[in-house]
C-alpha positions as CSV (number, residue, x, y, z in Angstrom):
1,M,77.7,104.0,109.8
2,V,76.8,102.2,106.6
3,I,78.2,99.6,104.7
4,R,77.6,99.7,101.0
5,R,79.0,99.3,98.0
6,S,81.2,102.3,96.2
7,E,79.7,104.4,93.9
8,P,81.5,106.3,90.8
9,Q,81.1,109.6,92.8
10,D,83.0,108.2,96.0
11,M,86.5,107.4,94.3
12,P,87.7,110.8,95.3
13,Q,87.5,110.3,99.4
14,L,88.8,106.8,98.1
15,T,92.0,107.9,96.7
16,A,92.2,109.9,99.9
17,I,91.5,107.2,102.1
18,W,94.5,105.2,100.6
19,L,97.2,107.6,100.4
20,Q,96.9,108.6,104.2
21,A,96.5,105.4,105.5
22,S,99.5,104.3,103.3
23,L,101.9,107.3,104.6
24,H,100.4,106.4,107.7
25,A,101.5,102.2,108.0
26,D,103.6,102.0,105.2
27,E,106.6,104.5,107.1
28,F,109.2,102.0,105.7
29,L,108.6,103.0,102.3
30,P,109.7,106.9,100.8
31,A,106.2,109.2,101.0
32,A,107.1,109.7,97.3
33,T,106.3,106.3,96.4
34,W,102.2,106.6,97.4
35,W,102.0,110.1,95.5
36,H,102.7,109.0,92.4
37,R,100.7,105.7,92.8
38,Q,97.3,107.4,93.1
39,E,96.2,107.6,89.4
40,S,96.9,104.0,89.0
41,M,94.8,103.0,92.1
42,R,91.9,105.1,91.0
43,K,92.2,103.2,88.2
44,Q,92.5,99.7,90.0
45,L,89.4,100.5,91.8
46,E,87.2,101.9,88.5
47,C,88.3,98.9,86.7
48,G,85.6,96.2,87.6
49,T,87.0,95.9,91.5
50,E,84.2,94.8,94.1
51,V,84.3,97.6,96.3
52,W,82.7,98.5,99.7
53,V,82.5,101.6,101.5
54,A,82.3,102.4,105.3
55,D,80.1,105.7,105.0
56,D,79.4,107.9,107.7
57,E,76.7,110.4,107.2
58,D,78.1,110.5,103.9
59,H,81.9,110.7,105.1
60,L,83.3,107.9,103.8
61,V,85.9,106.5,106.5
62,G,87.3,103.0,105.1
63,F,87.0,100.4,102.1
64,V,87.7,97.1,100.9
65,A,88.3,96.0,97.6
66,L,88.3,92.5,95.9
67,N,89.1,91.0,92.6
68,A,87.3,87.3,92.3
69,D,88.7,86.5,95.5
70,E,91.9,88.0,96.2
71,L,91.5,90.9,98.5
72,L,93.5,93.8,97.2
73,E,93.1,96.6,100.1
74,L,91.4,97.2,102.8
75,Y,92.1,100.8,104.3
76,V,90.7,102.3,106.9
77,E,91.3,106.4,107.7
78,P,93.8,106.4,110.3
79,T,91.3,108.6,112.6
80,C,89.0,105.8,112.8
81,Q,91.6,103.0,112.9
82,R,91.0,100.5,116.2
83,Q,87.2,100.9,116.2
84,Q,86.7,97.3,114.4
85,L,85.7,98.9,111.3
86,A,88.6,96.7,109.4
87,E,86.9,93.6,110.9
88,E,83.3,94.7,110.1
89,L,84.8,95.5,106.1
90,L,86.7,91.9,106.0
91,H,83.6,90.3,107.7
92,L,81.7,91.3,104.7
93,A,84.8,90.3,102.6
94,K,84.7,86.9,103.8
95,K,80.6,86.7,103.8
96,H,80.9,86.9,99.9
97,H,84.0,85.1,99.6
98,P,84.5,81.6,100.8
99,V,88.0,81.6,100.0
100,L,90.3,84.9,100.7
101,Y,93.6,85.8,99.6
102,H,96.0,88.9,100.1
103,R,99.1,89.7,99.9
104,A,100.8,91.1,103.1
105,S,104.2,93.0,103.6
106,A,106.8,91.1,106.0
107,E,108.1,94.8,106.7
108,C,104.4,95.7,108.4
109,P,103.9,93.3,111.4
110,D,100.7,94.8,112.2
111,E,99.4,94.3,109.1
112,V,100.4,90.1,108.8
113,D,99.4,89.9,112.9
114,F,96.2,91.3,111.8
115,F,95.2,89.0,109.2
116,K,96.2,86.2,111.0
117,S,93.8,87.3,113.9
118,Q,91.2,87.5,111.4
119,G,91.7,83.9,110.4
120,F,94.5,84.1,107.4
121,E,97.4,81.6,107.2
122,I,100.7,82.5,105.3
123,K,100.8,80.2,102.7
124,E,104.2,81.6,101.0
125,A,106.5,83.7,101.2
126,H,108.1,85.7,98.5
127,K,109.9,89.2,97.2
128,H,107.6,91.6,95.7
129,P,108.5,92.1,92.2
130,V,109.1,95.6,92.4
131,W,109.8,97.2,95.9
132,Q,112.0,93.7,96.4
133,L,111.0,93.4,100.0
134,E,109.4,90.0,101.6
135,E,105.6,89.4,101.3
136,Y,103.1,86.5,102.0
137,W,100.5,85.0,100.3
138,M,97.8,84.5,102.9
139,E,94.3,82.3,102.7
140,C,91.1,82.3,104.3
141,R,88.9,79.7,104.4
142,N,85.4,79.9,105.7
143,A,84.2,76.9,107.3
């Protein structure tokens, strides 16, 4: 397994990972929510976002996307979860960004607990402007 910078040809696999993981993790939202967002996710990942991928012999199994110090996305294929891959991707992001911020849905306690276990603290809670669900603005400062 190699963690490397993403390349343009990675995009179809990245959006597939994002869709699979979103459908798996965010069961509180209707599946249709994610299908129509694939194009906007692709554009977000292509537009100057720093993206690192976990490459398992030319098969991508996860990625982390950042915009400056904001961790936008951290996704791992559902079949590869609970194998420390998310921790490895997050460790790389922390190595390059001494302060990281992340928005986490209060509706997804596993996500919140994961980020807390990785050193993130909840700084504020607010309603997501689109979904109107509570989300947390989390911060991690590496000493």
